C-alpha angles and dihedrals in degrees: 000000000000103000131329095277106039141054125232121225094264092054091048090052091048093051095045091049090048090053092048091050093051093046092048085059087064096257117146113256096245092048091049091050091049089054092050091049092049089055090052090049090053087055089059098254098127097132095055098043102037094087089049091051090049092049091049091054095043106034108012143242100319094048090052091051089051094048091053091049095241094125138017131220094277094052090046091058092051095043089051089061091046091051090049088056086066093216113136092196092054092049093046090048092049090051092049090052089048089052091049090050092048091049093050093046092055 
């Protein structure tokens, strides 16, 4: 991990791929993100992921991704359209491509 309050590129890629995996298994995005966050909490990373968990509960999936720094405003607009399509394979594929891009940009 980079510092206590931020994720490095490898951690971002790992989290995005974990989300994509859960969503590919036909789990709703918010439920999949909750599962990923619970795994991080079990790893003792409460402080870093608590704001993300709060954003997920209050504002939804995209807001939580933004709070964690996994996506920016532009990606949120595009992912909103993908989510509205209600196709778990499309969303999982988009997240995989995002992970690939993040990995290559590092």
